[in-house]
C-alpha positions in Angstrom: 80.9 36.9 20.0 84.0 38.4 20.9 84.7 41.0 23.6 84.6 43.8 21.2 81.7 42.9 19.9 79.9 42.5 23.7 81.1 45.7 24.4 80.1 47.8 21.4 76.6 46.0 21.9 76.3 47.6 25.2 77.5 50.7 24.0 75.0 51.1 21.6 72.2 50.0 23.9 73.0 52.5 26.3 73.3 55.0 23.5 69.7 54.0 22.3 68.4 54.7 25.4 70.2 58.2 26.0 68.4 58.7 22.6 65.2 57.5 23.6 65.3 59.6 26.8 65.7 62.5 24.4 63.0 62.1 22.5 60.3 61.7 25.5 61.9 64.1 27.5 58.4 66.1 27.2 56.3 63.6 28.1 55.2 61.8 30.7 56.9 58.8 31.0 57.2 55.5 33.3 60.3 54.0 33.8 60.5 50.4 35.7 63.7 48.4 36.6 63.5 44.7 37.2 65.4 45.0 39.9 63.7 47.8 41.8 60.1 47.2 40.5 59.8 43.8 39.7 62.2 41.6 41.8 60.8 42.4 45.1 57.5 41.4 43.9 56.0 41.7 40.4 52.5 43.2 41.8 54.6 46.3 42.6 55.7 46.9 39.3 51.5 45.9 37.8 50.4 48.6 40.3 52.7 51.2 39.2 51.8 50.6 35.6 47.9 50.7 36.7 48.6 53.9 38.6 50.3 55.3 35.1 47.4 54.4 33.2 45.2 55.6 35.4 43.5 52.0 36.2 42.2 50.7 39.1 44.4 47.3 39.9 42.9 44.5 40.2 44.0 41.5 42.8 46.5 39.5 41.1 48.5 36.5 41.6 52.1 35.6 40.6 52.1 32.3 38.6 55.6 31.7 38.0 58.9 32.5 39.7 62.5 33.6 38.9 64.0 31.6 36.1 67.8 31.9 38.0 66.7 31.9 41.9 70.3 32.1 42.8 72.5 35.0 42.5 74.4 35.9 39.7 77.5 34.9 41.3 76.5 31.7 42.4 75.1 31.1 38.5 78.2 32.6 36.4 81.2 30.2 36.8 83.8 32.3 35.0 82.8 35.1 36.9 86.9 36.5 36.8 86.6 36.2 32.9 83.1 38.4 32.9 84.9 40.7 35.1 88.1 41.1 33.0 86.2 41.7 29.9 84.0 44.3 31.1 86.4 46.0 33.2 87.0 49.5 32.2 83.5 49.8 30.2 
């Protein structure tokens, strides 16, 4: 995949979410993000979904851990290349 293909994909991805936001603007919507709602503890995201659906949360336990427990800076070996490819996007 070329750099331009990646940038075009990300632009299209963002545009589709903007379109979805427009379509759902008058609806009651739950918005979760991994960083804010799942990474700190998946139970938090689960509880938010239950409240949104007006369901009583049950006691849960997380059986699985993160696939990449290290920060991306420690996992990606060519950070400068990635940064350069995404600069200005």
